[in-house]
C-alpha positions in Angstrom: -41.2 -1.0 6.3 -40.4 -2.0 10.0 -38.2 -5.0 11.0 -38.8 -6.6 14.5 -37.3 -9.6 16.4 -40.3 -12.0 17.4 -39.8 -14.1 20.4 -42.9 -16.2 21.5 -44.0 -19.2 23.1 -46.8 -21.1 22.6 -49.1 -23.9 23.5 -52.4 -25.6 22.2 -55.1 -25.8 24.3 -58.4 -28.0 24.3 -61.6 -25.8 24.2 -62.0 -26.3 28.1 -58.6 -25.2 28.9 -58.9 -22.3 26.6 -62.6 -21.2 28.6 -60.8 -21.9 31.6 -58.1 -19.4 30.9 -60.7 -16.7 29.6 -62.3 -16.9 33.0 -59.4 -16.5 34.8 -58.1 -13.7 33.1 -61.6 -12.0 33.0 -61.4 -12.1 29.1 -64.7 -10.8 27.7 -65.9 -11.8 24.3 -66.0 -8.3 23.2 -62.4 -8.0 23.6 -61.6 -10.3 20.8 -60.9 -8.8 17.4 -60.8 -11.0 14.0 -58.1 -11.3 11.9 -57.6 -12.8 8.7 -54.0 -14.5 7.8 -53.7 -15.3 4.0 -50.6 -17.6 3.3 -48.3 -17.9 0.5 -45.7 -20.3 -0.6 -44.8 -21.7 -4.3 -45.9 -24.7 -5.6 -42.8 -26.7 -4.1 -43.5 -25.3 -0.7 -39.6 -23.6 -0.9 -40.5 -20.9 2.0 -42.0 -23.5 4.3 -38.4 -25.6 3.3 -36.4 -22.9 4.7 -38.2 -22.4 7.6 -39.6 -19.0 6.5 -43.4 -17.9 6.1 -45.1 -15.2 4.1 -48.3 -13.7 5.1 -50.7 -10.8 4.4 -52.6 -10.1 7.7 -56.4 -8.4 7.2 -57.4 -6.5 10.3 -59.8 -3.6 10.8 -59.6 -3.2 7.3 -55.9 -2.6 7.2 -53.3 -4.9 5.6 -49.6 -6.0 6.5 -47.6 -8.2 4.6 -45.0 -10.0 6.8 -42.5 -12.1 6.2 -40.9 -14.4 9.0 -37.2 -15.8 8.9 -35.6 -17.8 11.6 -32.7 -15.8 13.7 -29.3 -17.8 13.4 -29.5 -18.3 17.3 -32.8 -20.1 16.7 -34.3 -18.1 19.6 -37.4 -16.2 17.9 -37.8 -14.8 14.5 -36.8 -11.9 12.6 -40.2 -10.2 11.1 -40.3 -7.3 8.0 -43.5 -5.9 7.7 -44.8 -3.6 4.9 -48.4 -2.1 4.9 -50.3 -2.5 1.8 -53.5 -0.6 0.5 -56.9 -2.7 0.2 -56.7 -2.5 -3.6 -52.8 -3.4 -3.7 -53.6 -6.5 -1.0 -56.6 -7.5 -3.2 -54.4 -7.7 -6.2 -51.6 -9.5 -4.8 -54.5 -12.1 -3.3 -55.5 -12.9 -6.7 -52.5 -13.5 -8.1 -50.4 -10.2 -8.8 -46.8 -10.5 -8.7 -45.5 -9.0 -4.9 -44.8 -5.2 -5.0 -40.8 -4.0 -5.1 -40.1 -3.9 -1.6 -37.9 -5.2 1.3 -39.9 -8.3 1.4 -39.5 -9.2 -2.3 -36.0 -8.4 -2.2 -35.1 -10.8 1.0 -37.3 -13.6 -0.8 -35.0 -13.0 -3.7 -32.4 -13.8 -1.5 -33.7 -16.7 -0.4 -33.3 -18.0 -4.2 -37.0 -17.7 -4.6 -38.5 -15.6 -7.5 -41.2 -13.8 -5.8 -43.7 -14.2 -9.0 -43.8 -17.8 -8.2 -45.7 -17.0 -4.7 -49.3 -17.5 -4.5 -52.3 -17.6 -2.0 -52.9 -21.0 -0.4 -55.9 -20.0 1.5 -56.7 -18.1 4.8 -56.8 -18.7 8.7 -59.2 -16.6 10.4 -58.3 -15.8 14.5 -60.6 -14.7 16.9 -57.8 -12.8 19.2 -57.7 -11.0 22.9 -54.5 -9.8 24.2 -53.7 -8.3 28.0 -50.1 -7.3 29.2 -49.0 -10.2 31.6 -45.5 -10.1 33.5 -43.7 -7.8 31.2 -44.7 -9.3 27.9 -48.1 -9.9 26.0 -50.4 -12.5 26.5 -52.6 -13.7 23.5 -55.6 -15.8 23.2 -56.4 -17.3 19.8 -59.0 -19.3 18.5 -58.3 -20.3 15.0 -60.5 -21.7 12.1 -59.0 -23.1 9.0 -60.3 -25.8 6.5 -62.3 -27.8 8.8 -59.9 -27.2 12.3 -60.6 -24.8 14.8 -58.0 -24.9 17.6 -57.3 -23.0 20.6 -53.6 -21.6 21.7 -52.0 -19.5 24.0 -49.1 -17.4 23.4 -46.6 -15.6 25.4 -44.6 -12.4 23.4 -41.7 -11.2 25.0 -38.4 -9.7 24.6 -35.7 -11.7 26.2 -36.1 -15.5 25.9 -35.0 -17.0 29.0 -37.3 -15.1 31.1 -40.4 -15.8 28.7 -40.1 -19.1 28.8 -39.5 -19.5 32.6 -42.8 -17.3 32.8 -44.9 -19.0 30.5 -44.1 -22.6 31.7 -44.9 -21.4 34.8 -48.0 -20.1 33.7 -49.0 -23.3 32.3 -47.9 -25.1 35.3 -50.1 -22.8 37.7 -53.1 -23.3 35.1 -52.6 -27.3 35.3 -52.2 -27.4 31.3 -49.7 -29.9 30.2 -46.8 -28.2 27.3 -47.6 -29.3 24.0 -45.7 -29.1 21.2 -47.2 -26.9 18.9 -46.6 -25.9 15.8 -47.0 -22.0 14.4 -50.3 -21.5 12.4 -48.5 -21.3 9.0 -47.1 -24.6 9.6 -50.5 -26.0 11.2 -52.6 -24.5 8.3 -50.0 -26.2 5.5 -50.0 -29.6 7.4 -53.7 -29.5 7.4 -53.9 -28.5 3.6 -51.8 -31.0 2.3 -54.1 -33.6 4.7 -57.0 -32.6 3.2 -55.5 -32.8 0.1 -54.8 -36.5 0.0 
């Protein structure tokens, strides 16, 4: 089990903006790695209501379960991660309860019964990453339901510096700042729209 603080800035892009940034940063198609995020919640969306998210990420044949919780400062998230074996991950995806773990304990502390969680679906992302200004610049093309979206993220260890660096990057690239929800929120918003 690992814990880390995630501070990231993100901006949705048009496909044209995305392609322009790839060219500017000399990102080639073979630098992209595909990952799948399998998202969980209760039928009443109790995790979402608490601004939390639970996923199993599938990447390069490995599986990692991550619980994201907001920090009290509002400037980032606390991520709790545990590695899962392939069979264990597939069992959870098929409806088996979460294993006893720090993640299950934290979900319980939120007042949520872990056995009420189920997988609502998958968001697939083609991702390329490069170091940038002391942080990590991330180029994401994600597909879920009938949506394909494009996103630029900047992961950093310092909120104020990271915001300044990311804002300057958008300005230099002539990309307007856009209110950008995280992937899990975009996924669930689209899921609810599709079900109407």
